[in-house]
N, C-alpha and C positions, 0 to 999 in steps of 0.2 A: 533360621534368618536373623539373628542381631548377630552374628558371627560375622554376615556377607555385608548387611549397615555396616559393621566395624570394617570391613576391608575396604568396602566402597563408599564412604562417607564424603571423601574427596571428591570422586568421580560424581556421582549426584550433586553435590552442592554447584561444581565445574555445569554440571547437564543443567538446571533450572537457572542459574544468570546467562549461560549464550542460550536458552530455551527462553528468555524473558526479553533478550537485547533480538533476537530474530522475530518473536511476535511484535514486536513492537515496528518494525521495518514491515514486513508483512500486512500490518494492519492499516498502515497508511495509505497503501497502495487498495486493501480491499475497500475501506470505509467508502473513498474516492470512486471505485465503480460501484456500491450499491448506491451512494449518492446521484450518481449520473443514471442508473439503472431506476430508482423510485420514481424519477422527474421524466425521461426522456424514454422508459421503459426501451431499452438498448444495449445489450451488453457488450461494453466496448473490448473488442480484442486488441484494440491499438494500444490498450490504456498499460499493458507490459513494454511497448516502447518508450513511453511518457517516463515512464520509471529509469528506463534505462538510459535515455537522452538528460535526465534529471542528472540522474549518476555520475555521464559523462560530462554535462558539463557544470557540475558544481568541480569536479577534479579538474578541470581543464582551468576552471579560474583559480584553485589553488594553486596550481603549477604556475601559473600565469603571475599571482602574488609573488611567491616564492622568489622569484628569475627578478620580477624588478624591485626587489631589498624592502619591501613593505614590512610592518611587524606582522609576524605570524600569527596573531589572537584574530588579525582579521579574515582569516581561514574561517571561522565559524558564522560570522554574520552572513558571507558570502553560500552558504549551503540554503540560507533561505532567498538571498536573491539567484541565485540561480533556479531554485523552484519558481518562483513568481518569473522569472524571466519566460523560461517554458511553456509555464501555463498561459501567460499573455500572449508570445508570441504564436503556438503550435493550436491553444484550445479554440477562442475563435474563429481561426479561418476551419478548422478539423467541421466544428457545429454549423455553421453557416453554408460554407461550400458542399459539403459530402451529406451530412446527416439531414441539415432542414429541407432539402428538397427532395428528399426521397421519405420523409415521415409518413406522409398520403400512403405509400403502398405497405406491402407486408412486411412487417418486422426482420425477416430472415434477409430480406436485401438488406438492410442496416448492417445487419450481422453480416454479412459479405465483404460488405462494403468497409466496415473496421478491418477485418481478416485481411482483405488485397493492403488496407493503410499498414498495420500492423508489416505485415512484407517488405511495404516500400521501406517504411522508417529502420526497418531491421539492414537493408539494404544501403540504408544514408550513414547509419552510423557507420559501416565498413568505411564507407569512404571518407568521411570526415575525420575518424579517429582511425582507422584502421582495425587490423586486427591484432594486433599487440596486446598484451595486459596494460591496464591504466591506470595505474597509483598514485593516490594522494591521502598518507595518512597521518598530514600535519595537527587538526584539529585532534586524533588519535593520543599523539604524542606530545601535543601542545598541555592537553589535563591530565597525563600521568595514569598511574592505577592508585587503586586503594585496598587497603587487605579487607576483607570479608570476613568477621567469625561463624563459622557454620561447625557447631558442635566442638570438638577438640581441633578442631584441625582451622587453619588461617587460610585464605584461598586470597590471592593478591588476583583482582581484575579491573580494566581499565574503566577510568572513571567515567570515560565519555559510554560507553555502553552500558555499563549500572545505571547512570542517571540522565544523562542526555538522550538516548535516545526511549527508553520506557517513557521517561519526561516530557518530551514532544509528543509521545501520543497520546498520552494521558491528557494533555492539555487541549491536545486536537480533540478529544473523544468529549471532554467538557462543555468544551467552546462553540464545540455544534452541535450540540445537545441543546444546549441556552439559545444557542440563534436560531434553532429551528422552532423551538417551544414559545421565546419570549421577545421575539421581534416582528416586527410587522413584514419585512422582509423574509424570514424563516416560513412567518405561515402562511405567507404566499405562495413559496416550493409546498410545504404541506398540503395546502389546497389544489397548489396542480400537479402533486401527486398523487392525489387522491380522486381528482375527475376534473381532465384538464378545461374541457366542455365548460361543464358547470363554471370554472375559473374563470374564463375569457368572459361567459354571460352574467359574472358579476365586476366585469371590468378589468381586471387583472389583466397584462400585458405577457400571458403565457412564454410568447416567442421568447420574450427578453428574459425571463424567468430561464427557460433552457440555458439559452445560451451563459449566462452567470452560472447557473451549476455546473454545465459542462467546462468551463473555464475555471472553476473550482477544483471540481474534479482532476480533471487534467494537472492542477498545480497541486494535487495532491497526492499525485501516483507523482511526480517530479521531486516533491520534498523527501518523498519514501525513498528514492533512487540517490537524492543529494547527503541524505541523512548517512545511509546507509555505506556509499562511496570510502570513507575514511578506513572500515572495516575489511573490502572487499576487494579482487583486483577485479576492476570491468574489463570482460573480454565479449565476444558477440556469443549472442544466445540468452546472457544474462535475462533480457526483458520475457523472453519465452517461460522460462524456468518461473519469473514470478508471476506472471499471468496465470500458468495454470496452478500453483498456490495461491493466488487469491480468488480465483474462481472456486478451489476449494472450501475456501473460507467463507464466501458466499454463499455456497450451496450447505454446509453446514450451520452458518446462523439464519440462512433465509433471507432470500431477495427482500431488500430493501430495509433491512435491519442494521442499522448503525451501531447501540449497542452490542448486539449480540455478535457483531463481526469481530470486537472487540474481545470478546471471550472465546470466540470460534478462533482466532488467531493466537488466542496464548494455547488452546489444547494442541494446535499444529505446532507450533513454535515450540510448546514443550516437549511436544510426542516425537517430534524431531531430532530435539536435543539429546535427548535421553538414547535414541536410535543410534546416535553417533557413537557414543560413548560406549553402549551396552551390547549393541545388534547392528553395528556397521551397514552390512546387509539391509538391513529394513529401512533405511534412513528414507531412500526414496519414494516407498508405498506407502508406508505412517500415514502421512496426510491424509491418502486416498484411502483407507481403510478406515479412518475417523469417518472421513466423511460417508462410506456407503454402509457404516452399523448406522448413523444417525441416520441417514435418510433413509434404511429399511423399517427404523421404527419411528420415524416422524417424517415423512416426503416432503413437507414443507420446511422441512429446516428446525433446528431447536428452538426459533423466536417466531418461526412465521406463523401466520394464520392463513386458513384456508379461505379462497375469496371466491366468493360465487361468479360464476362466467356470465357477462350480458350478450345475451344472444337480437 
């Protein structure tokens, strides 16, 4: 065992760093998905498309910035601008025009509607950006690399993936937890999550809360795509892959569990990364193996609670 660790120490370090970076990007999408489900009680399949559109928008703005000759460091705040733009443009219309009118029907109808929207948005991406890879690695190049000591080895790793991605994910987790627990608006969201009818009886505008929550969830998904865009080539299908991974994170953590989503994303991100370096053929199935093992032991997820069904 000691010999194996000595021979593979560098790969272990790289896998850990890659896993942390991947987990941060997945978490941004999964936490938005969890937030939307907690309030609207709908699993938004189109969430993956919002991730992809956020990435495409950020890359396009970055390429436009480079063509205009403006300073390269503008590409960093453009990532946030792209996410806010996608959330503001797509979030309210989806909630108002598609989800709100069907809220009184069976939840499966809303699930089907979001799936249909996912298919439409996937084709829309091909119409707007084509099928060739879209790449803008300016933020990655701008921040350079840093040497990370790992035992007797030193691992060169991109500063962006080491600090920016995990840093934004951590700030998002802390800010969201504080907002939901310490502010009046956050407590209104929690009240609607617990019982929308009782919240309405207390004078809370549940419709407005749902609209703002869905818009925030859409912006978080787009932010995940925008943050990931400097590290990957954006191609058709990236949204489908992301939403499947996000569902695995949400199911592993438990529906509606925001802090749990961070731990589940870390488990799945590290699992995928270690599989890539040591057993590449298992990389695709590792997230779902983790999910299945957890659900066999705890059907409600690692941090989920058993809810009493109201009849």
